[in-house]
C-alpha positions as CSV (number, residue, x, y, z in Angstrom):
1,M,48.3,-82.1,192.8
2,D,46.5,-84.1,195.1
3,L,49.4,-85.1,196.9
4,G,52.6,-83.4,198.2
5,V,55.1,-82.7,195.6
6,R,58.5,-84.3,195.7
7,P,61.3,-84.5,192.9
8,M,60.6,-83.3,189.4
9,A,62.3,-83.9,185.9
10,F,61.6,-81.9,182.9
11,Y,60.9,-83.3,179.3
12,K,61.3,-80.8,176.2
13,N,59.8,-80.3,172.7
14,P,61.8,-80.5,169.8
15,D,62.5,-76.4,170.0
16,G,63.8,-77.1,173.7
17,S,60.7,-75.5,175.5
18,T,59.3,-77.6,178.3
19,K,56.7,-80.3,177.3
20,W,56.0,-82.0,180.5
21,I,57.1,-82.0,184.0
22,F,57.3,-85.4,185.9
23,V,56.1,-85.1,189.4
24,Q,56.6,-87.6,192.1
25,M,54.2,-87.2,195.2
26,S,54.2,-88.1,198.6
27,G,52.8,-91.3,199.2
28,F,52.7,-92.2,195.6
29,N,55.1,-94.9,194.1
30,G,55.2,-93.4,191.1
31,F,54.8,-90.0,189.2
32,A,52.3,-87.6,187.4
33,V,52.8,-86.5,184.1
34,V,51.7,-82.6,183.7
35,D,51.3,-81.0,180.3
36,F,53.5,-77.8,180.8
37,A,51.4,-75.7,178.3
38,T,48.1,-76.3,180.0
39,H,49.2,-77.1,184.0
40,Q,46.9,-79.9,184.0
41,E,48.1,-83.8,185.1
42,I,47.7,-86.0,181.8
43,K,48.8,-88.9,183.2
44,R,49.7,-91.1,186.5
45,I,51.9,-93.7,186.2
46,E,52.8,-96.2,188.8
47,N,55.8,-98.0,189.2
48,P,55.9,-101.8,188.5
49,P,55.1,-103.9,191.6
50,L,57.6,-105.4,193.6
51,A,59.4,-108.6,192.0
52,A,59.0,-111.5,193.2
53,G,60.9,-112.6,196.0
54,K,62.0,-109.3,196.9
55,S,61.0,-107.6,200.1
56,I,59.8,-103.8,200.4
57,V,62.1,-101.5,202.3
58,T,60.2,-99.9,204.9
59,A,62.7,-97.4,205.7
60,G,62.1,-93.7,204.2
61,A,59.8,-91.2,203.7
62,D,58.4,-91.5,200.4
63,P,57.7,-94.9,198.1
64,S,59.1,-93.5,195.0
65,H,61.8,-90.2,195.4
66,G,64.3,-89.3,192.6
67,M,64.1,-89.0,188.9
68,A,65.9,-87.8,185.9
69,V,65.9,-87.3,182.2
70,T,68.9,-88.2,180.1
71,R,70.2,-85.6,178.0
72,D,69.2,-87.0,174.7
73,G,65.7,-86.8,176.0
74,K,65.2,-90.8,175.2
75,T,65.0,-92.2,178.7
76,L,63.3,-91.1,182.1
77,V,64.7,-93.0,185.2
78,V,62.9,-93.3,188.2
79,C,63.6,-94.3,192.0
80,S,61.4,-96.8,193.9
81,R,62.3,-96.8,197.7
82,I,60.2,-99.0,198.4
83,N,60.8,-101.6,195.7
84,N,64.6,-100.9,196.1
85,E,64.8,-100.6,192.4
86,L,65.4,-97.7,189.5
87,Y,63.1,-98.1,186.6
88,S,64.0,-96.7,183.2
89,Y,60.9,-95.3,181.0
90,S,61.3,-94.8,177.3
91,L,60.3,-91.4,176.1
92,P,57.8,-90.3,174.8
93,D,55.6,-93.0,175.3
94,L,56.8,-93.9,178.9
95,K,57.0,-97.6,178.6
96,V,59.1,-99.5,181.3
97,I,62.1,-100.9,179.5
98,G,64.1,-101.8,182.3
99,D,65.0,-102.0,185.7
100,A,67.8,-102.4,188.3
101,Y,67.5,-104.2,191.6
102,L,69.8,-102.3,193.8
103,G,71.9,-103.8,196.6
104,G,71.9,-100.7,198.6
105,K,68.8,-99.8,200.6
106,G,66.5,-96.4,200.9
107,A,66.8,-95.5,197.0
108,A,66.2,-91.6,197.1
109,W,67.9,-89.4,194.9
110,V,69.4,-90.1,191.3
111,T,71.6,-88.1,188.9
112,L,73.0,-89.0,185.7
113,T,76.4,-88.3,184.0
114,P,76.2,-86.1,181.2
115,D,76.2,-88.3,178.6
116,G,73.3,-90.1,180.2
117,K,75.1,-93.7,180.4
118,T,75.5,-93.8,184.4
119,A,73.1,-93.2,186.9
120,Y,73.8,-92.8,190.5
121,V,71.3,-93.2,193.2
122,A,71.7,-92.4,196.9
123,N,71.1,-95.1,199.2
124,A,70.1,-93.4,202.3
125,V,69.6,-96.5,204.4
126,T,73.0,-98.2,203.6
127,N,75.0,-95.0,203.3
128,D,76.2,-95.7,199.9
129,V,75.2,-94.7,196.2
130,S,74.7,-97.1,193.7
131,A,76.0,-96.6,190.2
132,V,74.0,-98.2,187.5
133,D,74.7,-98.6,183.8
134,V,71.6,-97.2,182.2
135,K,71.6,-99.3,178.8
136,S,71.8,-102.6,180.4
137,M,70.0,-101.4,183.9
138,K,72.7,-103.2,185.8
139,E,74.3,-102.2,189.2
140,I,77.9,-101.6,188.2
141,A,79.1,-100.5,191.8
142,R,78.2,-99.7,195.0
143,I,80.4,-96.6,196.7
144,P,80.3,-96.0,200.5
145,V,80.0,-92.4,201.1
146,G,78.9,-92.1,204.6
147,F,76.0,-91.2,206.9
148,V,72.6,-90.5,204.8
149,P,73.5,-89.8,201.2
150,K,70.9,-87.6,199.9
151,R,70.2,-84.9,197.1
152,N,73.3,-86.1,194.6
153,T,74.2,-84.0,191.7
154,T,76.6,-84.5,188.7
155,G,79.4,-81.6,188.4
156,M,81.5,-81.2,185.3
157,L,85.2,-79.8,186.2
158,P,87.1,-77.9,183.5
159,A,90.1,-80.0,182.2
160,P,93.5,-79.4,183.9
161,S,95.5,-76.8,181.8
162,A,98.4,-78.1,179.9
163,D,100.5,-75.6,181.6
């Protein structure tokens, strides 16, 4: 890569093997698509321009930081820190299918619930996490979490036993 490598996400072939790696890069508001078999960049996608009437978020290191693929392999969600948006792209054609303007600031990391219905975006500037409904691409909650949330992840806990 010609720029520093930031968060990555993976897209699978029907047999479960890796088809593409989506790579966010330092100083770029978008991501590169790398063919896993050839190790070559095949496409670079810039996130949409800032929506009219919105202001760039200047706090934070990289313009685009945080991405994930839904378990069903149909959607890629991508944070744009400077646009303060979470974008959704259809897979495999990589067309923008939605965006959620976030109430918090500093969108950095994103994680998905196992069913892919909700995305949680860490907002490091406002010390909260945005919950976004992936289907409607609407922010449904902001959760205060404390100083500079980063590197969020989703975990599964076992159901309590009946004992």
